[in-house]
C-alpha positions as CSV (number, residue, x, y, z in Angstrom):
1,X,-10.8,-24.6,18.5
2,X,-7.5,-22.6,18.0
3,X,-8.3,-21.0,14.8
4,X,-12.3,-20.9,15.2
5,X,-12.7,-17.5,17.0
6,X,-15.5,-16.1,14.9
7,X,-18.1,-17.2,17.2
8,X,-16.6,-15.6,20.2
9,X,-16.0,-12.3,18.2
10,X,-19.6,-12.3,17.1
11,X,-20.7,-12.7,20.7
12,X,-18.5,-9.9,21.8
13,X,-19.7,-7.5,19.0
14,X,-23.3,-8.3,20.0
15,X,-22.5,-7.5,23.6
16,X,-20.8,-4.4,22.8
17,X,-23.5,-3.1,20.4
18,X,-26.3,-3.7,23.0
19,X,-27.6,-0.9,25.7
20,X,-27.1,-1.7,29.3
21,X,-31.1,-2.2,29.5
22,X,-30.9,-5.1,27.0
23,X,-27.9,-6.5,28.8
24,X,-29.8,-6.4,32.1
25,X,-32.9,-8.1,30.5
26,X,-30.7,-11.0,29.1
27,X,-29.3,-11.3,32.6
28,X,-25.8,-10.6,31.6
29,X,-25.4,-7.6,33.9
30,X,-25.9,-8.0,37.6
31,X,-28.9,-6.3,39.4
32,X,-28.1,-2.8,40.3
33,X,-25.5,-2.3,37.7
34,X,-27.5,-0.1,35.5
35,X,-28.4,2.2,38.6
36,X,-24.6,2.2,39.7
37,X,-23.6,3.1,36.2
38,X,-26.3,6.1,35.9
39,X,-25.4,7.4,39.4
40,X,-21.6,7.5,38.5
41,X,-22.4,9.9,35.5
42,X,-24.5,12.1,37.8
43,X,-22.7,15.2,39.3
44,X,-21.8,15.6,42.7
45,X,-23.2,18.3,45.0
46,X,-21.9,19.7,48.3
47,X,-24.9,21.0,50.2
48,X,-23.4,23.3,52.6
49,X,-25.2,24.8,55.7
50,X,-25.5,28.4,56.1
51,X,-25.6,29.8,59.7
52,X,-27.1,33.1,59.5
53,X,-29.4,35.4,57.3
54,X,-26.2,37.7,56.6
55,X,-24.3,35.0,55.2
56,X,-27.3,33.5,53.1
57,X,-27.6,36.9,51.4
58,X,-24.0,37.6,50.8
59,X,-23.7,33.9,49.3
60,X,-26.7,34.7,46.8
61,X,-25.5,38.3,46.1
62,X,-21.9,37.7,45.5
63,X,-22.1,34.2,44.1
64,X,-20.0,32.2,46.4
65,X,-19.9,29.7,49.4
66,X,-17.1,29.4,51.9
67,X,-16.1,26.7,54.4
68,X,-13.3,26.1,56.8
69,X,-10.6,23.7,55.5
70,X,-10.6,21.9,58.6
71,X,-14.3,20.9,58.3
72,X,-13.9,19.3,54.9
73,X,-13.6,15.5,54.6
74,X,-12.2,13.3,52.0
75,X,-14.3,13.4,48.7
76,X,-15.2,17.0,48.8
77,X,-13.1,18.0,45.6
78,X,-15.7,15.7,43.4
79,X,-18.4,18.3,43.9
80,X,-19.4,20.3,40.7
81,X,-22.1,22.1,42.3
82,X,-22.8,23.8,45.6
83,X,-26.4,23.8,47.2
84,X,-27.2,25.9,50.2
85,X,-28.9,24.8,53.2
86,X,-29.9,27.9,55.4
87,X,-30.7,26.8,58.8
88,X,-33.7,27.6,60.6
89,X,-33.8,31.5,61.0
90,X,-31.1,32.1,58.1
91,X,-33.7,32.6,55.6
92,X,-37.5,33.0,55.3
93,X,-37.5,29.2,54.6
94,X,-35.8,26.4,56.2
95,X,-34.3,23.8,53.8
96,X,-32.3,23.4,50.8
97,X,-33.3,26.3,48.5
98,X,-30.9,26.6,45.5
99,X,-27.8,25.2,43.8
100,X,-25.0,26.4,41.6
101,X,-22.2,25.4,39.5
102,X,-18.8,25.8,40.8
103,X,-16.6,28.0,38.6
104,X,-13.5,28.4,40.8
105,X,-12.2,26.9,44.1
106,X,-9.8,29.2,46.1
107,X,-7.8,28.4,49.3
108,X,-7.9,31.8,51.2
109,X,-7.5,33.1,54.7
110,X,-10.8,34.1,56.2
111,X,-9.9,37.8,56.4
112,X,-9.5,37.7,52.6
113,X,-13.4,37.0,52.0
114,X,-14.3,40.7,51.8
115,X,-18.0,39.8,51.3
116,X,-18.4,38.8,54.9
117,X,-15.7,40.7,56.8
118,X,-13.9,38.9,59.7
119,X,-10.5,39.3,61.1
120,X,-9.7,35.7,61.4
121,X,-6.4,34.0,59.7
122,X,-8.0,30.5,59.6
123,X,-7.8,28.6,56.2
124,X,-10.8,28.6,54.2
125,X,-12.1,27.2,50.9
126,X,-14.2,29.8,48.9
127,X,-16.1,28.3,46.0
128,X,-17.0,30.8,43.3
129,X,-20.6,30.0,41.7
130,X,-21.4,30.5,38.1
131,X,-25.1,31.3,39.2
132,X,-27.9,30.2,41.7
133,X,-30.8,28.2,40.6
134,X,-33.7,27.9,43.0
135,X,-35.2,24.5,43.4
136,X,-38.9,24.0,42.4
137,X,-39.3,22.0,45.5
138,X,-37.5,23.1,48.8
139,X,-35.9,20.1,50.4
140,X,-37.3,20.5,53.8
141,X,-35.6,18.9,56.9
142,X,-37.4,16.1,58.9
143,X,-36.5,16.3,62.4
144,X,-32.9,17.2,61.9
145,X,-30.7,19.2,59.5
146,X,-27.1,19.4,58.3
147,X,-24.4,20.5,61.0
148,X,-21.7,21.5,58.3
149,X,-22.0,19.9,55.1
150,X,-23.0,16.8,53.1
151,X,-22.6,15.3,49.8
152,X,-25.4,14.1,47.2
153,X,-26.0,13.9,43.5
154,X,-27.6,16.4,41.4
155,X,-30.5,14.4,40.1
156,X,-31.2,13.3,43.6
157,X,-31.4,17.0,44.8
158,X,-33.6,18.0,42.1
159,X,-36.1,15.1,42.9
160,X,-35.9,15.3,46.6
161,X,-38.6,16.8,48.9
162,X,-37.4,15.9,52.3
163,X,-33.7,15.9,53.7
164,X,-33.3,12.3,54.3
165,X,-33.7,11.7,50.5
166,X,-30.4,13.3,50.0
167,X,-28.6,10.5,51.7
168,X,-30.2,7.8,49.8
169,X,-28.6,5.9,47.2
170,X,-31.4,4.2,45.1
171,X,-34.7,4.8,43.8
172,X,-36.0,1.7,46.1
173,X,-34.7,3.5,49.1
174,X,-36.6,6.7,48.3
175,X,-39.9,4.7,47.6
176,X,-39.5,2.9,51.0
177,X,-38.8,6.4,52.8
């Protein structure tokens, strides 16, 4: 009815006041919508490979991570954290060991990274880290590692035990793994 909008208004008010869980239970939200909504709030992490022990020590001591600009792909700017993945031989343990919040991002020439001297003029991105936090479970590689970097989510990183879990999008995938 043209002037009878009270019923629709009450329905909309009721929907707005309900939590995503209640809406899911009533069948109003499609399956997976809560997980998608929750994961969209989760902060992104760039998990970067560290090739040598010297680099690993420098990254930890001077609180930074660096990577060539040409190796970065679309989406890296969304990262709010960096996690270190020292490859075999670069640290006493092989796997993702720690993560830290990005304080600043700078575009520099390689020779400007004084913590690891090199004469190259190649363009690099240097991430300055607030502080490193060591994971309670080292995320161990299973048959393969990370060649340059990968992106994951902070909660996934904290809960993972094996490297393939970092690439999984849902709890069902992790359970199946």
